[in-house]
Structures are given as C-alpha cells and as structure tokens.
N, C-alpha and C positions, 0 to 999 in steps of 0.2 A: 250582351257581353260585353265589356268595357275595355279600354285599352290596358288596364292591369291586367285581364282576364286572358288577353291575347298575349301581352309578354310573358305573362306565367306558362301560357301552353308553349311559347316557344322555348322559353328555358326548359322545363321539365321534357320537350319532346329532343333537346340537345343534349341532357343529361339526366335521367329519370333519378339518379341518386342524389339530385342536390335536397339537403335538409330545407326544412322552412326557414332557419337564418341565413342560409345562402340564398336560399330562393327571395327572400325580402330583401337583401341587397341588389340583384338583379332587377327584380319588378317595382322596388320604390314604395314599398308598405312596411307595416312591421310583420313579424314572422306570426303571430297569432292571425292576422289579416290573411295572410298567405296561406297558412294552414287551412282556415277557415274557405277561403275561394278554391283550394285545391279539392278540399274533400267536397265541395259543392258541384266542381267539374266531375268528378269521378262518379258520385252519385247520380248524376243526371245522364252519363253515359259517353259524355265528351272526351274525357280520358279512360279509354277503354281497358288497358292493363299496364302494367309496367314489366320488363324484361332483359335479361342481357342477352347482348348480341354477338355471337358466337362466330368464330371463324370458322368455316368450311373447310378450310384446306389444313388448320389447325386440328381439326378434329379428324382428318383422314377423309374428308370427302372431296376429293380433288377434280370432280367433273361435275358441272352444270348444262344440263340439257332442257329445251323447251321441245316440248312434244305436240304436235298439233294433230287431234282427234277428230275423224269424220264418223258420225255415228250411222251405223247400218239401215235402222228405221228413225223416223223421228216421231216417237209417240211417249207418252207419259211414262209408259213403263218402262220401254229402253232406257230414256233417260234416267230413272232411280236405279236401275242396274249398273249405269256406269256410276252414278255418283257414291252408289255401295262401294264400287270396285276401288274407286280412288280414294276413298275415306280411309279405307283400309292399308293403305301404303305409306309407311312413314317418309317414303323417299319424296313423295308429292310435297312441295313447299308450298304451290299455289295452285288453284284450277281456277279457270275463269271460261264462262259461256260466252261465245264469241257471234257476231255477225260476220258475214263474208263466207268464204268458202268452208275454213275449219268452224267445226260446233264446238269445240272447247281448246284451248292453249292450256298446256299442265307445265309447270316447272319442277323438275327433279335437280335433287343432289344426289349423286352416288359416288363410291370409292372410286370407281375406275370404270372403263368403257366395256369391261367384259359383265358389271352388275347392269351397265345402261342395256348393253345387249339383252341380258336375262329378263329385264323388266318388259322391253318393248318386244322380244320374240315369244316370252314364255306368259306374260301376264295381259298384255293390251293386245296383241296381234290374235291370240286364239280365243278373245273375247267375244261372247254373242253378239255384245251390244256395239261393237265397234267395226267400222267398213274398212277405214283407212287409217295409217299413222305416217306421221312423218317428222321427222326429229331434227332439232337442230344444235351441235353442241356449242357453248358458250369457250371462244378463245382468249377474250380478255375481258372483263368488267370495264367499262369506261367510268360508269358513274354506277353507284349503288346507295340510295338510302331508303328508309323509313319514315323519314320526315316529311310532313303534307305542307303544301305553301298554305300560308294565314294571311296571307296580303288583302283577301278578299274579305276579311271579318272586320276590318276597319274601314271599309265603304257599307257597310250594312246601314 
C-alpha cells in the first residue's frame, strides 16, 4: 500500500460517493488509475462496503443505550445461544465480546425508553444464557465516526 492508496482510502472513507474523476483530483492520479486502485482495494477486502449513514433521530430512533451482559455460564453452547439471540435483534447495532466484568457490550438504538425497557425485561433478562444485565443510556454523543485512523499505514 503506497501513499496514493492511503489518500484514496481517506477520501472514500470520508465520502463514499466520490466519482473516479473527483477521486483523481483528491489523490493526484488519473481517473482510470483511481478506478483500478479502488477496484483492487475492494477486491482484497480493504474497502469492505459502501453505505449511507442515516440519522437515528431522523428516523425516530431517539434512544441509544449500551448494555453490558454477563452470561449465566461460560460454555460454547451458552455463547452460541446468546449470539443467536442478538443476531435476531434489529435494534442491536454493535455487539462486542469483552474482557473484564461484563462478557458482552451491546449497542442498541430504539424509539423510546419503553422500547428499551421491553428489550431488557422481555428479551435479555429472561433469556437462559443471561445472568446479569446493566444498561446505560446515552445522554449526548460527543463524537461519532466510522472513519478509521490511517496514519499507521504510512509508517509501514
């Protein structure tokens, strides 16, 4: 990966709708060279996907919460049951396995507190794989980005 690829990645990460002509202006290559490089980065999985970032509030999802889950038992089967549970919940935006006190950290987006309460009390708490649930409601987003830091690429 060279400096042109890094510039290309930074540009499409900032605006995935850039045409190859626009990208060429930013990167400093021809549109055809940018097209070939972008295609190669897509093919090797470096560029994983393109998508529109929707405003949760604009589509009626006013509450974001982080939920810490502690499993009832630490077994492969119990983990599979929990993974199946969260994979079926469209409200789950992210789910991470953790070290420390909690086994998982789940990011949920829901319409209101009643919807959050329903998921916590009717989905997570009664589930056989779950021992403990602790939730925190986001009051204000201080920073939100899906852009990855790329400075380490130039040090390779």
